[in-house]
C-alpha positions as CSV (number, residue, x, y, z in Angstrom):
1,M,-18.1,-10.6,-1.4
2,I,-17.8,-7.3,0.3
3,L,-15.3,-4.7,-0.9
4,G,-14.1,-1.7,1.4
5,N,-11.2,0.4,2.4
6,I,-9.9,0.8,6.1
7,H,-9.6,4.6,5.5
8,Q,-13.3,5.0,4.5
9,P,-15.4,3.7,7.6
10,Q,-18.5,4.0,5.5
11,T,-17.5,1.1,3.7
12,Y,-17.5,-1.2,6.7
13,S,-19.6,0.4,9.3
14,Y,-22.6,-1.7,8.7
15,L,-20.8,-5.1,9.0
16,S,-21.2,-7.5,12.0
17,P,-19.2,-6.6,15.2
18,I,-16.7,-9.4,14.6
19,L,-16.0,-8.2,10.9
20,K,-15.6,-4.5,12.2
21,Q,-13.1,-5.9,14.8
22,A,-11.1,-7.7,12.1
23,I,-11.0,-4.5,10.0
24,S,-10.0,-2.4,13.0
25,Y,-7.1,-5.0,13.5
26,L,-6.0,-4.2,10.1
27,K,-6.2,-0.5,10.5
28,Q,-4.6,-0.3,13.9
29,T,-1.7,-2.7,13.2
30,D,1.3,-1.4,11.3
31,M,0.9,-4.1,8.5
32,Y,3.5,-2.4,6.3
33,N,6.3,-3.2,8.8
34,L,4.9,-6.6,9.8
35,P,7.1,-9.4,8.8
36,V,5.8,-12.0,6.6
37,G,4.3,-14.9,8.7
38,R,1.3,-16.3,10.5
39,Y,-0.2,-14.4,13.5
40,E,-2.8,-16.2,15.6
41,L,-5.4,-13.7,17.2
42,E,-7.9,-16.4,18.3
43,K,-6.4,-19.9,18.0
44,E,-7.6,-21.7,14.9
45,L,-10.5,-19.6,14.6
46,L,-9.0,-16.0,13.8
47,Y,-5.5,-15.6,12.1
48,V,-3.6,-13.6,9.8
49,N,-1.2,-14.6,7.0
50,V,1.1,-11.7,6.1
51,M,2.7,-12.6,2.4
52,E,4.8,-11.1,-0.2
53,F,4.8,-12.3,-3.6
54,Y,4.9,-11.4,-7.3
55,T,1.3,-11.1,-9.0
56,N,0.9,-13.2,-12.1
57,F,-1.5,-13.4,-15.1
58,S,-4.9,-14.9,-14.4
59,E,-4.6,-17.6,-17.0
60,Q,-1.8,-19.1,-15.0
61,K,-3.9,-19.4,-11.6
62,Q,-6.9,-21.3,-10.6
63,A,-9.6,-20.1,-8.4
64,E,-9.9,-21.2,-4.5
65,V,-12.9,-21.9,-2.6
66,H,-13.0,-22.4,1.2
67,R,-15.6,-24.3,3.1
68,E,-14.8,-23.4,6.8
69,Y,-13.1,-20.0,6.7
70,I,-13.9,-16.5,5.6
71,D,-11.1,-14.6,3.8
72,I,-10.5,-11.1,4.4
73,Q,-7.9,-10.1,1.8
74,F,-6.3,-6.8,2.5
75,L,-3.7,-5.1,0.2
76,I,-0.6,-3.4,2.0
77,S,1.4,-2.5,-1.1
78,G,1.3,-2.9,-4.8
79,Q,-1.9,-3.5,-7.0
80,E,-3.7,-6.7,-7.4
81,R,-6.6,-7.9,-9.4
82,I,-8.9,-10.4,-7.9
83,F,-11.4,-12.5,-9.8
84,F,-14.7,-13.8,-8.1
85,G,-18.0,-15.4,-8.8
86,L,-20.6,-17.8,-7.7
87,E,-19.9,-21.5,-6.8
88,N,-21.9,-24.2,-8.6
89,T,-21.4,-27.5,-10.4
90,T,-20.2,-25.8,-13.6
91,N,-16.9,-24.8,-12.0
92,P,-14.6,-27.8,-12.9
93,V,-12.5,-28.8,-10.0
94,F,-9.0,-28.6,-10.5
95,K,-7.7,-29.9,-7.1
96,E,-9.9,-31.7,-4.6
97,Y,-10.7,-30.4,-1.2
98,D,-7.8,-30.2,1.1
99,E,-9.4,-30.5,4.6
100,I,-6.4,-29.5,6.6
101,N,-5.9,-26.2,4.7
102,D,-9.5,-25.6,3.9
103,Y,-9.6,-25.2,0.1
104,Y,-10.2,-26.6,-3.2
105,L,-9.3,-25.3,-6.7
106,V,-11.4,-24.7,-9.6
107,S,-10.3,-23.8,-13.1
108,S,-13.1,-21.6,-14.1
109,I,-15.6,-19.4,-12.0
110,S,-19.3,-19.2,-13.0
111,C,-20.6,-15.5,-13.5
112,E,-17.1,-14.3,-13.1
113,S,-16.5,-10.5,-12.2
114,E,-13.2,-8.9,-11.2
115,L,-12.1,-6.1,-8.9
116,L,-8.9,-4.1,-8.5
117,L,-7.4,-3.6,-5.0
118,S,-5.0,-0.7,-4.0
119,P,-3.4,-0.4,-0.8
120,G,-5.9,0.0,2.2
121,M,-8.5,-1.9,0.4
122,F,-9.9,-5.3,1.5
123,A,-12.3,-7.8,0.0
124,I,-14.3,-10.4,2.0
125,F,-15.0,-13.7,0.6
126,F,-17.4,-16.0,2.4
127,P,-17.2,-19.8,2.3
128,E,-18.0,-21.3,-1.0
129,Q,-17.3,-18.1,-2.8
130,P,-14.5,-18.8,-5.5
131,H,-12.0,-16.2,-5.8
132,K,-8.7,-15.9,-7.7
133,P,-6.3,-13.5,-5.9
134,G,-2.9,-12.4,-6.8
135,C,-3.6,-11.6,-10.6
136,C,-1.7,-8.9,-12.2
137,I,-3.3,-5.8,-13.6
138,E,-1.3,-5.4,-16.7
139,T,2.0,-6.8,-15.9
140,P,3.3,-8.8,-12.9
141,M,4.4,-6.7,-9.8
142,S,5.6,-7.4,-6.2
143,L,2.9,-7.0,-3.6
144,K,2.4,-7.3,0.1
145,K,-0.7,-8.4,1.6
146,A,-2.5,-10.0,4.6
147,V,-5.2,-12.5,4.5
148,M,-7.1,-12.8,7.4
149,K,-8.8,-16.2,8.0
150,M,-12.1,-16.1,10.2
151,H,-13.8,-19.3,10.9
152,K,-17.6,-19.0,9.8
153,S,-18.6,-20.0,13.4
154,L,-17.5,-16.6,14.5
155,L,-20.3,-15.0,12.6
156,V,-23.2,-17.0,13.9
């Protein structure tokens, strides 16, 4: 997991060229006014989902794990708590792997930690890193975020 802010280049200047390119896209695009939807950047290898929703209490959510795609979770407005940790056999599977949408759900996370996102911040989760986004900090609130999905083959 990598945490950074698009307004603080020192938080991402050391990343690989493709990850820096992805962060540059988030910085240079008017994400605040971009309508909700999916935006293809490189067919099936790199795309962005822009969404608006209400955060919820962490106890009412499960953690997601991907096998093929890296998640770059970027907060546009609102505040969000994301729980994350390590994937291992002690994380009970809540929903089996969905190959089409590249995820499975686990009901708990081994070595769980949390981070708080405010607008401009991003968190990068690599395949097999469980993460539970969309959690409220104190009470549910509206937020807008973009999740960039990058196929792992772009990093190698």
